[in-house]
N, CA, C and O atoms as CSV, one atom per row, in Angstrom:
chain,resi,resn,atom,element,x,y,z
A,1,MET,N,N,0.392,-1.132,-0.096
A,1,MET,CA,C,0.017,-0.221,0.224
A,1,MET,C,C,0.937,1.008,0.206
A,1,MET,O,O,2.020,0.959,0.789
A,2,LYS,N,N,0.386,2.518,-0.691
A,2,LYS,CA,C,0.810,3.463,-1.020
A,2,LYS,C,C,0.894,4.286,0.512
A,2,LYS,O,O,-0.018,3.984,1.282
A,3,LYS,N,N,1.515,4.907,0.824
A,3,LYS,CA,C,1.557,6.529,1.828
A,3,LYS,C,C,0.502,7.441,2.029
A,3,LYS,O,O,0.122,8.431,1.404
A,4,THR,N,N,0.130,6.885,3.025
A,4,THR,CA,C,-1.413,8.652,2.916
A,4,THR,C,C,-0.872,9.586,4.084
A,4,THR,O,O,-0.745,9.138,5.224
A,5,VAL,N,N,-0.685,10.369,3.889
A,5,VAL,CA,C,-0.465,11.459,5.774
A,5,VAL,C,C,-1.884,12.340,5.488
A,5,VAL,O,O,-2.490,12.926,4.591
A,6,VAL,N,N,-1.944,12.054,6.676
A,6,VAL,CA,C,-2.920,12.688,7.665
A,6,VAL,C,C,-3.020,14.000,8.198
A,6,VAL,O,O,-3.112,14.370,9.368
A,7,ILE,N,N,-2.993,14.491,7.383
A,7,ILE,CA,C,-3.151,16.612,8.157
A,7,ILE,C,C,-3.987,16.796,8.748
A,7,ILE,O,O,-5.172,16.776,8.414
A,8,GLY,N,N,-3.390,17.075,10.042
A,8,GLY,CA,C,-4.989,17.551,10.845
A,8,GLY,C,C,-4.979,16.384,12.280
A,8,GLY,O,O,-5.521,16.531,13.376
A,9,ALA,N,N,-4.352,15.512,11.889
A,9,ALA,CA,C,-4.716,14.259,12.832
A,9,ALA,C,C,-4.671,14.978,14.431
A,9,ALA,O,O,-4.035,15.917,14.909
A,10,SER,N,N,-5.631,14.074,14.938
A,10,SER,CA,C,-5.522,14.673,16.930
A,10,SER,C,C,-5.854,12.950,16.937
A,10,SER,O,O,-6.184,12.149,16.062
A,11,GLU,N,N,-5.545,12.845,18.582
A,11,GLU,CA,C,-5.361,12.488,19.564
A,11,GLU,C,C,-7.339,12.125,19.425
A,11,GLU,O,O,-7.756,11.016,19.092
A,12,ASN,N,N,-8.037,13.014,19.676
A,12,ASN,CA,C,-9.589,13.092,20.372
A,12,ASN,C,C,-9.961,12.144,18.878
A,12,ASN,O,O,-9.756,12.242,17.668
A,13,PRO,N,N,-10.872,10.862,20.182
A,13,PRO,CA,C,-11.614,10.262,18.902
A,13,PRO,C,C,-12.842,10.831,18.554
A,13,PRO,O,O,-13.588,10.078,17.928
A,14,ASP,N,N,-13.271,12.005,18.802
A,14,ASP,CA,C,-14.430,12.466,18.181
A,14,ASP,C,C,-14.133,13.296,17.054
A,14,ASP,O,O,-15.107,13.822,16.516
A,15,ARG,N,N,-12.630,13.603,16.427
A,15,ARG,CA,C,-12.173,14.191,15.159
A,15,ARG,C,C,-12.453,13.691,13.703
A,15,ARG,O,O,-11.875,14.119,12.704
A,16,TYR,N,N,-12.621,13.523,13.706
A,16,TYR,CA,C,-12.752,12.859,12.115
A,16,TYR,C,C,-11.144,12.295,11.718
A,16,TYR,O,O,-10.805,11.117,11.831
A,17,ALA,N,N,-10.381,13.241,11.305
A,17,ALA,CA,C,-8.938,13.060,11.069
A,17,ALA,C,C,-8.572,11.372,12.261
A,17,ALA,O,O,-7.930,10.414,11.829
A,18,ASN,N,N,-9.120,11.425,13.596
A,18,ASN,CA,C,-8.892,10.394,14.103
A,18,ASN,C,C,-9.604,8.943,13.758
A,18,ASN,O,O,-9.157,7.841,14.074
A,19,ARG,N,N,-10.560,9.157,13.189
A,19,ARG,CA,C,-11.802,8.138,12.801
A,19,ARG,C,C,-10.672,7.793,11.450
A,19,ARG,O,O,-10.130,6.708,11.666
A,20,ALA,N,N,-10.409,8.140,10.735
A,20,ALA,CA,C,-9.829,8.393,9.377
A,20,ALA,C,C,-8.681,8.009,9.108
A,20,ALA,O,O,-8.377,7.694,7.957
A,21,ALA,N,N,-7.420,7.938,10.598
A,21,ALA,CA,C,-6.585,7.048,10.760
A,21,ALA,C,C,-6.393,5.848,11.185
A,21,ALA,O,O,-5.427,5.157,10.859
A,22,HIS,N,N,-7.455,5.445,12.079
A,22,HIS,CA,C,-7.918,4.404,12.400
A,22,HIS,C,C,-8.263,3.593,11.423
A,22,HIS,O,O,-7.817,2.449,11.334
A,23,SER,N,N,-9.240,4.201,10.450
A,23,SER,CA,C,-9.673,3.228,9.710
A,23,SER,C,C,-8.629,2.813,8.134
A,23,SER,O,O,-8.483,1.825,7.415
A,24,LEU,N,N,-8.173,4.006,8.183
A,24,LEU,CA,C,-6.501,3.463,6.731
A,24,LEU,C,C,-5.757,2.349,7.382
A,24,LEU,O,O,-5.687,1.242,6.850
A,25,LEU,N,N,-4.886,2.782,9.176
A,25,LEU,CA,C,-3.967,1.681,9.122
A,25,LEU,C,C,-5.331,0.257,9.342
A,25,LEU,O,O,-5.084,-0.946,9.260
A,26,GLY,N,N,-6.553,0.805,9.592
A,26,GLY,CA,C,-7.600,-0.485,9.651
A,26,GLY,C,C,-7.455,-1.290,7.956
A,26,GLY,O,O,-6.965,-2.414,8.061
A,27,HIS,N,N,-7.639,-1.075,7.168
A,27,HIS,CA,C,-7.269,-0.821,6.050
A,27,HIS,C,C,-6.313,-1.251,5.094
A,27,HIS,O,O,-6.300,-1.583,3.908
A,28,GLY,N,N,-5.122,-1.063,6.505
A,28,GLY,CA,C,-3.936,-1.865,6.053
A,28,GLY,C,C,-2.821,-0.914,5.383
A,28,GLY,O,O,-1.781,-1.182,4.782
A,29,HIS,N,N,-3.489,0.389,5.746
A,29,HIS,CA,C,-2.337,1.605,4.589
A,29,HIS,C,C,-1.200,2.140,5.720
A,29,HIS,O,O,-1.458,2.468,6.878
A,30,GLU,N,N,-0.266,2.141,5.263
A,30,GLU,CA,C,0.902,2.837,5.338
A,30,GLU,C,C,0.832,4.439,6.189
A,30,GLU,O,O,1.170,5.134,5.231
A,31,VAL,N,N,0.659,5.244,7.112
A,31,VAL,CA,C,0.406,6.326,7.296
A,31,VAL,C,C,0.886,6.565,8.383
A,31,VAL,O,O,1.151,5.970,9.427
A,32,GLU,N,N,0.996,8.158,7.696
A,32,GLU,CA,C,1.916,9.695,8.269
A,32,GLU,C,C,0.824,10.474,8.874
A,32,GLU,O,O,-0.132,10.984,8.290
A,33,LEU,N,N,1.254,10.502,10.806
A,33,LEU,CA,C,0.193,11.705,10.922
A,33,LEU,C,C,1.387,13.147,11.423
A,33,LEU,O,O,2.528,13.253,11.875
A,34,VAL,N,N,-0.105,14.343,10.861
A,34,VAL,CA,C,0.474,15.172,11.576
A,34,VAL,C,C,-0.411,16.193,11.913
A,34,VAL,O,O,-1.245,16.530,11.074
A,35,GLY,N,N,-0.366,16.840,13.185
A,35,GLY,CA,C,-1.406,17.158,13.622
A,35,GLY,C,C,-0.666,18.288,14.362
A,35,GLY,O,O,0.538,18.193,14.602
A,36,LEU,N,N,-1.428,19.399,14.735
A,36,LEU,CA,C,-1.123,20.850,16.278
A,36,LEU,C,C,-0.320,20.197,17.277
A,36,LEU,O,O,0.686,20.852,17.549
A,37,ARG,N,N,-0.464,18.882,18.049
A,37,ARG,CA,C,-0.176,18.853,19.140
A,37,ARG,C,C,0.159,17.175,18.606
A,37,ARG,O,O,-0.330,16.437,17.751
A,38,ALA,N,N,1.328,17.048,19.680
A,38,ALA,CA,C,2.173,15.751,19.447
A,38,ALA,C,C,1.433,14.736,20.098
A,38,ALA,O,O,0.696,15.117,21.007
A,39,GLY,N,N,1.456,13.863,19.907
A,39,GLY,CA,C,0.354,12.595,20.125
A,39,GLY,C,C,0.426,11.116,19.702
A,39,GLY,O,O,1.423,10.943,19.000
A,40,GLN,N,N,-0.217,10.103,19.868
A,40,GLN,CA,C,-0.281,9.080,19.175
A,40,GLN,C,C,-2.050,8.811,18.877
A,40,GLN,O,O,-3.120,9.135,19.393
A,41,ILE,N,N,-1.555,8.013,17.713
A,41,ILE,CA,C,-2.927,6.933,17.739
A,41,ILE,C,C,-2.495,5.398,16.582
A,41,ILE,O,O,-2.095,5.458,15.419
A,42,GLN,N,N,-2.686,4.484,17.196
A,42,GLN,CA,C,-2.437,3.380,17.794
A,42,GLN,C,C,-0.968,3.127,17.686
A,42,GLN,O,O,-0.531,2.280,16.907
A,43,GLY,N,N,-0.497,3.571,18.158
A,43,GLY,CA,C,1.213,3.498,18.950
A,43,GLY,C,C,1.992,4.637,17.784
A,43,GLY,O,O,3.052,5.152,18.141
A,44,ARG,N,N,1.404,4.990,16.385
A,44,ARG,CA,C,1.815,6.115,15.789
A,44,ARG,C,C,2.084,6.887,16.128
A,44,ARG,O,O,1.329,7.509,16.876
A,45,PRO,N,N,3.094,7.271,15.870
A,45,PRO,CA,C,3.199,9.389,16.090
A,45,PRO,C,C,2.655,10.123,15.438
A,45,PRO,O,O,2.818,9.996,14.225
A,46,ILE,N,N,1.702,11.302,15.975
A,46,ILE,CA,C,1.659,12.256,15.699
A,46,ILE,C,C,2.915,13.654,15.040
A,46,ILE,O,O,3.584,14.493,15.643
A,47,GLN,N,N,2.843,13.504,14.362
A,47,GLN,CA,C,4.244,14.429,14.157
A,47,GLN,C,C,3.785,16.354,14.153
A,47,GLN,O,O,2.695,16.561,13.621
A,48,THR,N,N,4.363,17.357,14.567
A,48,THR,CA,C,4.168,18.605,14.384
A,48,THR,C,C,5.501,19.401,13.453
A,48,THR,O,O,6.710,19.230,13.291
A,49,GLY,N,N,4.216,20.541,12.895
A,49,GLY,CA,C,5.071,21.303,11.893
A,49,GLY,C,C,4.770,20.860,10.701
A,49,GLY,O,O,3.732,20.406,10.220
A,50,GLN,N,N,6.156,21.115,10.158
A,50,GLN,CA,C,6.142,20.355,8.676
A,50,GLN,C,C,6.794,19.700,8.303
A,50,GLN,O,O,7.367,19.913,7.234
A,51,PRO,N,N,7.092,18.039,9.412
A,51,PRO,CA,C,8.060,17.141,8.821
A,51,PRO,C,C,8.544,16.889,7.558
A,51,PRO,O,O,7.918,17.699,6.875
A,52,GLN,N,N,9.319,16.230,6.767
A,52,GLN,CA,C,9.756,16.405,5.072
A,52,GLN,C,C,9.499,14.418,5.558
A,52,GLN,O,O,10.201,13.605,6.159
A,53,LEU,N,N,8.182,14.363,4.917
A,53,LEU,CA,C,8.175,12.928,4.400
A,53,LEU,C,C,8.393,12.543,3.187
A,53,LEU,O,O,8.584,13.280,2.219
A,54,ASP,N,N,8.364,10.997,3.213
A,54,ASP,CA,C,8.527,10.482,1.481
A,54,ASP,C,C,8.087,9.833,1.430
A,54,ASP,O,O,7.627,9.100,2.305
A,55,ASP,N,N,7.990,9.795,-0.310
A,55,ASP,CA,C,7.040,8.272,-0.998
A,55,ASP,C,C,5.757,8.591,-0.144
A,55,ASP,O,O,5.566,8.020,0.930
A,56,VAL,N,N,4.979,9.421,-0.600
A,56,VAL,CA,C,4.205,10.201,-0.158
A,56,VAL,C,C,2.726,9.987,-1.142
A,56,VAL,O,O,2.510,11.083,-1.659
A,57,ASP,N,N,1.775,9.094,-1.524
A,57,ASP,CA,C,0.953,8.982,-2.371
A,57,ASP,C,C,-0.539,9.760,-1.911
A,57,ASP,O,O,-1.241,10.279,-2.778
A,58,THR,N,N,-0.717,9.767,-1.246
A,58,THR,CA,C,-2.060,10.642,-0.514
A,58,THR,C,C,-2.083,11.909,0.509
A,58,THR,O,O,-1.542,11.693,1.594
A,59,VAL,N,N,-2.411,12.673,0.389
A,59,VAL,CA,C,-2.659,14.162,1.130
A,59,VAL,C,C,-4.066,13.814,1.969
A,59,VAL,O,O,-5.012,14.100,1.236
A,60,THR,N,N,-4.466,13.356,3.099
A,60,THR,CA,C,-6.133,13.755,3.026
A,60,THR,C,C,-5.990,14.470,4.092
A,60,THR,O,O,-5.268,14.022,4.983
A,61,LEU,N,N,-6.645,15.760,4.262
A,61,LEU,CA,C,-6.861,17.254,4.559
A,61,LEU,C,C,-8.014,17.032,5.794
A,61,LEU,O,O,-9.183,16.695,5.607
A,62,TYR,N,N,-7.583,17.219,6.672
A,62,TYR,CA,C,-8.396,17.490,7.876
A,62,TYR,C,C,-8.582,18.983,8.720
A,62,TYR,O,O,-9.083,19.124,9.835
A,63,VAL,N,N,-7.951,20.165,7.724
A,63,VAL,CA,C,-7.625,20.965,8.140
A,63,VAL,C,C,-8.932,22.214,7.234
A,63,VAL,O,O,-9.338,21.939,6.105
A,64,GLY,N,N,-9.446,23.618,8.049
A,64,GLY,CA,C,-10.977,23.884,7.069
A,64,GLY,C,C,-10.083,25.172,6.744
A,64,GLY,O,O,-9.064,25.449,7.376
A,65,SER,N,N,-10.561,25.879,5.741
A,65,SER,CA,C,-10.079,26.333,4.650
A,65,SER,C,C,-9.225,27.637,5.276
A,65,SER,O,O,-8.286,28.113,4.639
A,66,LEU,N,N,-9.685,28.235,6.736
A,66,LEU,CA,C,-9.090,29.178,7.131
A,66,LEU,C,C,-7.758,29.045,7.942
A,66,LEU,O,O,-7.050,29.992,8.285
A,67,ASN,N,N,-7.517,27.658,8.207
A,67,ASN,CA,C,-6.340,27.175,8.587
A,67,ASN,C,C,-5.192,26.838,7.701
A,67,ASN,O,O,-4.117,26.359,8.063
A,68,GLN,N,N,-5.562,27.153,6.487
A,68,GLN,CA,C,-4.367,25.877,5.363
A,68,GLN,C,C,-3.578,27.259,5.393
A,68,GLN,O,O,-2.739,26.612,6.020
A,69,GLN,N,N,-3.250,28.038,5.348
A,69,GLN,CA,C,-2.387,29.135,5.223
A,69,GLN,C,C,-0.893,28.310,5.098
A,69,GLN,O,O,-0.753,27.398,5.913
A,70,GLY,N,N,0.136,28.531,4.231
A,70,GLY,CA,C,0.900,27.965,4.427
A,70,GLY,C,C,0.993,26.240,3.986
A,70,GLY,O,O,1.941,25.677,3.438
A,71,LEU,N,N,0.268,25.911,4.230
A,71,LEU,CA,C,-0.487,24.167,3.773
A,71,LEU,C,C,-0.058,23.745,2.256
A,71,LEU,O,O,0.632,22.750,2.031
A,72,GLY,N,N,-0.411,24.375,1.527
A,72,GLY,CA,C,-0.099,24.476,0.438
A,72,GLY,C,C,1.245,24.123,-0.573
A,72,GLY,O,O,1.341,23.567,-1.667
A,73,GLU,N,N,2.250,24.754,0.394
A,73,GLU,CA,C,3.688,24.665,-0.436
A,73,GLU,C,C,4.168,23.328,0.042
A,73,GLU,O,O,4.700,22.487,-0.683
A,74,TYR,N,N,3.896,23.185,1.524
A,74,TYR,CA,C,4.019,22.219,2.199
A,74,TYR,C,C,3.644,21.047,1.530
A,74,TYR,O,O,4.539,20.500,0.886
A,75,ILE,N,N,2.620,20.572,1.530
A,75,ILE,CA,C,2.047,20.028,0.330
A,75,ILE,C,C,3.103,19.671,-0.550
A,75,ILE,O,O,4.055,18.898,-0.436
A,76,LYS,N,N,2.547,20.715,-1.813
A,76,LYS,CA,C,3.757,20.700,-2.533
A,76,LYS,C,C,5.159,19.586,-2.492
A,76,LYS,O,O,5.473,18.597,-3.156
A,77,ARG,N,N,5.640,20.166,-1.602
A,77,ARG,CA,C,7.297,19.263,-1.022
A,77,ARG,C,C,6.978,18.244,-0.746
A,77,ARG,O,O,7.915,17.448,-0.706
A,78,LEU,N,N,5.657,17.694,-0.426
A,78,LEU,CA,C,5.576,16.230,-0.536
A,78,LEU,C,C,5.408,15.541,-1.469
A,78,LEU,O,O,5.432,14.318,-1.327
A,79,LYS,N,N,5.223,16.033,-2.507
A,79,LYS,CA,C,4.867,15.727,-3.854
A,79,LYS,C,C,3.980,14.541,-3.992
A,79,LYS,O,O,4.358,13.441,-4.395
A,80,PRO,N,N,3.117,14.760,-3.732
A,80,PRO,CA,C,1.395,12.883,-3.331
A,80,PRO,C,C,0.999,13.363,-4.819
A,80,PRO,O,O,1.203,14.421,-5.415
A,81,ARG,N,N,0.500,12.434,-5.100
A,81,ARG,CA,C,0.059,11.943,-6.915
A,81,ARG,C,C,-1.546,12.285,-6.179
A,81,ARG,O,O,-2.185,12.230,-7.230
A,82,ARG,N,N,-2.436,12.544,-5.283
A,82,ARG,CA,C,-3.538,13.384,-4.935
A,82,ARG,C,C,-3.661,14.025,-3.673
A,82,ARG,O,O,-3.176,13.471,-2.686
A,83,VAL,N,N,-4.110,14.865,-3.594
A,83,VAL,CA,C,-4.650,15.124,-2.161
A,83,VAL,C,C,-6.208,15.043,-2.001
A,83,VAL,O,O,-6.987,15.211,-2.940
A,84,ILE,N,N,-6.664,14.702,-0.408
A,84,ILE,CA,C,-8.624,14.312,-0.744
A,84,ILE,C,C,-8.870,15.745,0.365
A,84,ILE,O,O,-8.345,15.896,1.468
A,85,PHE,N,N,-9.947,16.801,-0.427
A,85,PHE,CA,C,-10.182,17.869,0.283
A,85,PHE,C,C,-11.516,16.958,1.492
A,85,PHE,O,O,-12.421,16.571,0.753
A,86,ASN,N,N,-11.754,16.660,2.626
A,86,ASN,CA,C,-12.576,16.234,3.513
A,86,ASN,C,C,-13.988,17.116,3.446
A,86,ASN,O,O,-13.757,18.318,3.580
A,87,PRO,N,N,-14.791,16.933,3.345
A,87,PRO,CA,C,-15.985,17.687,3.852
A,87,PRO,C,C,-15.445,19.448,5.562
A,87,PRO,O,O,-15.117,19.607,6.737
A,88,GLY,N,N,-15.619,19.838,4.865
A,88,GLY,CA,C,-15.198,21.745,5.808
A,88,GLY,C,C,-14.014,21.564,5.540
A,88,GLY,O,O,-13.277,21.399,6.513
A,89,THR,N,N,-13.349,21.523,4.071
A,89,THR,CA,C,-11.887,21.836,3.548
A,89,THR,C,C,-11.654,22.155,2.776
A,89,THR,O,O,-10.523,22.552,2.495
A,90,GLU,N,N,-12.980,22.135,1.765
A,90,GLU,CA,C,-12.891,22.523,0.489
A,90,GLU,C,C,-11.807,23.853,0.643
A,90,GLU,O,O,-11.604,24.427,1.713
A,91,ASN,N,N,-11.165,24.209,-0.649
A,91,ASN,CA,C,-10.356,25.512,-0.573
A,91,ASN,C,C,-9.829,25.450,-2.189
A,91,ASN,O,O,-8.717,25.030,-2.508
A,92,PRO,N,N,-11.002,26.027,-3.287
A,92,PRO,CA,C,-10.778,26.232,-4.808
A,92,PRO,C,C,-9.812,26.618,-5.095
A,92,PRO,O,O,-8.966,25.861,-5.571
A,93,GLU,N,N,-9.592,27.869,-4.922
A,93,GLU,CA,C,-7.703,28.292,-4.751
A,93,GLU,C,C,-6.565,27.373,-4.703
A,93,GLU,O,O,-5.943,26.910,-5.659
A,94,LEU,N,N,-6.349,27.139,-3.225
A,94,LEU,CA,C,-5.228,25.574,-3.565
A,94,LEU,C,C,-5.745,24.330,-4.232
A,94,LEU,O,O,-5.021,23.403,-4.595
A,95,GLU,N,N,-6.929,24.374,-4.355
A,95,GLU,CA,C,-7.352,22.856,-5.518
A,95,GLU,C,C,-6.737,23.534,-6.176
A,95,GLU,O,O,-5.519,23.513,-5.998
A,96,ARG,N,N,-7.165,24.213,-6.970
A,96,ARG,CA,C,-6.244,25.044,-8.240
A,96,ARG,C,C,-5.010,25.059,-8.822
A,96,ARG,O,O,-4.616,24.862,-9.972
A,97,ASP,N,N,-3.994,25.589,-6.830
A,97,ASP,CA,C,-2.658,25.561,-7.154
A,97,ASP,C,C,-1.962,23.981,-7.129
A,97,ASP,O,O,-0.950,23.480,-7.618
A,98,LEU,N,N,-2.827,23.609,-6.477
A,98,LEU,CA,C,-1.914,22.128,-6.736
A,98,LEU,C,C,-2.444,21.593,-7.990
A,98,LEU,O,O,-1.501,21.219,-8.687
A,99,GLN,N,N,-3.684,21.388,-8.611
A,99,GLN,CA,C,-3.818,21.139,-9.906
A,99,GLN,C,C,-2.677,21.536,-11.335
A,99,GLN,O,O,-2.447,20.934,-12.384
A,100,ARG,N,N,-2.058,23.061,-10.649
A,100,ARG,CA,C,-1.273,23.732,-11.705
A,100,ARG,C,C,0.052,22.458,-11.261
A,100,ARG,O,O,0.267,21.499,-12.002
A,101,ALA,N,N,0.744,22.665,-10.088
A,101,ALA,CA,C,1.377,21.497,-9.754
A,101,ALA,C,C,1.619,19.745,-10.316
A,101,ALA,O,O,2.534,18.931,-10.186
A,102,GLY,N,N,0.558,19.735,-10.836
A,102,GLY,CA,C,0.154,18.429,-10.946
A,102,GLY,C,C,-0.317,17.221,-10.110
A,102,GLY,O,O,-0.181,16.019,-10.335
A,103,ILE,N,N,-0.851,17.806,-9.179
A,103,ILE,CA,C,-1.146,16.999,-7.798
A,103,ILE,C,C,-2.887,17.230,-8.124
A,103,ILE,O,O,-3.558,18.261,-8.172
A,104,GLU,N,N,-3.245,15.806,-8.312
A,104,GLU,CA,C,-5.045,15.587,-8.353
A,104,GLU,C,C,-5.566,15.876,-7.333
A,104,GLU,O,O,-5.092,15.123,-6.483
A,105,PRO,N,N,-6.621,16.852,-6.682
A,105,PRO,CA,C,-7.486,17.525,-6.038
A,105,PRO,C,C,-8.374,16.448,-6.080
A,105,PRO,O,O,-8.573,15.746,-7.072
A,106,ILE,N,N,-8.967,16.313,-4.860
A,106,ILE,CA,C,-10.056,15.171,-5.192
A,106,ILE,C,C,-11.371,15.728,-3.654
A,106,ILE,O,O,-11.328,15.234,-2.527
A,107,GLU,N,N,-12.110,16.528,-3.991
A,107,GLU,CA,C,-13.711,16.499,-3.011
A,107,GLU,C,C,-14.509,15.456,-2.458
A,107,GLU,O,O,-15.632,15.077,-2.790
A,108,ALA,N,N,-13.841,15.104,-1.670
A,108,ALA,CA,C,-13.937,13.461,-1.263
A,108,ALA,C,C,-14.134,13.349,0.640
A,108,ALA,O,O,-13.875,14.313,1.360
A,109,CYS,N,N,-14.468,12.430,1.010
A,109,CYS,CA,C,-14.533,12.020,2.366
A,109,CYS,C,C,-13.478,10.817,2.127
A,109,CYS,O,O,-13.490,9.996,1.210
A,110,THR,N,N,-12.651,10.921,3.093
A,110,THR,CA,C,-11.502,9.597,3.133
A,110,THR,C,C,-12.422,8.610,3.690
A,110,THR,O,O,-12.590,7.663,2.922
A,111,LEU,N,N,-13.144,8.527,4.911
A,111,LEU,CA,C,-14.063,7.511,5.481
A,111,LEU,C,C,-15.071,6.734,4.534
A,111,LEU,O,O,-15.098,5.519,4.340
A,112,VAL,N,N,-15.733,7.518,4.094
A,112,VAL,CA,C,-16.680,6.997,2.988
A,112,VAL,C,C,-15.789,6.498,1.715
A,112,VAL,O,O,-16.139,5.508,1.072
A,113,MET,N,N,-14.918,7.051,1.472
A,113,MET,CA,C,-14.114,6.108,-0.062
A,113,MET,C,C,-13.095,4.996,0.692
A,113,MET,O,O,-12.218,4.345,0.126
A,114,LEU,N,N,-13.398,4.960,1.918
A,114,LEU,CA,C,-12.534,3.466,2.500
A,114,LEU,C,C,-13.720,2.965,2.520
A,114,LEU,O,O,-13.688,2.070,1.676
A,115,SER,N,N,-15.130,3.019,3.148
A,115,SER,CA,C,-15.890,2.040,3.296
A,115,SER,C,C,-16.641,1.791,2.270
A,115,SER,O,O,-17.638,1.074,2.363
A,116,ILE,N,N,-16.144,2.514,0.838
A,116,ILE,CA,C,-17.242,1.291,-0.486
A,116,ILE,C,C,-16.251,1.106,-1.291
A,116,ILE,O,O,-16.548,0.760,-2.434
A,117,GLY,N,N,-14.558,1.304,-0.888
A,117,GLY,CA,C,-13.807,0.786,-1.975
A,117,GLY,C,C,-13.246,1.236,-3.047
A,117,GLY,O,O,-12.442,0.600,-3.728
A,118,THR,N,N,-13.705,2.556,-3.300
A,118,THR,CA,C,-12.682,3.703,-3.660
A,118,THR,C,C,-11.610,4.377,-3.703
A,118,THR,O,O,-11.348,5.172,-4.606
A,119,TYR,N,N,-10.581,4.027,-2.329
A,119,TYR,CA,C,-9.715,4.873,-2.040
A,119,TYR,C,C,-8.938,4.487,-2.370
A,119,TYR,O,O,-7.861,5.071,-2.252
């Protein structure tokens, strides 16, 4: 399986990013977690800041558009094939910028994609 980076990861089980991380891991995906606060999900560390990560296939975004400043450049440095803009994270300007950089933006829900086999 190819690597997925969850941006907006949280230890809080009520957060969709947490649920997505558990679901991704449960489906056997390699996952890197990036969030505002350090912590762990299923023994995997939540990294803070903008860590350099290699071989990224997918970024799944759980940060609202008002808090996405600076994320576009970081995502482009990760060089993913695609970015999933989960509900509430849609950002047409960032989506166009990523598309110009050759990264496919997808407005979808990671949890739904995993549950129906389209991830």
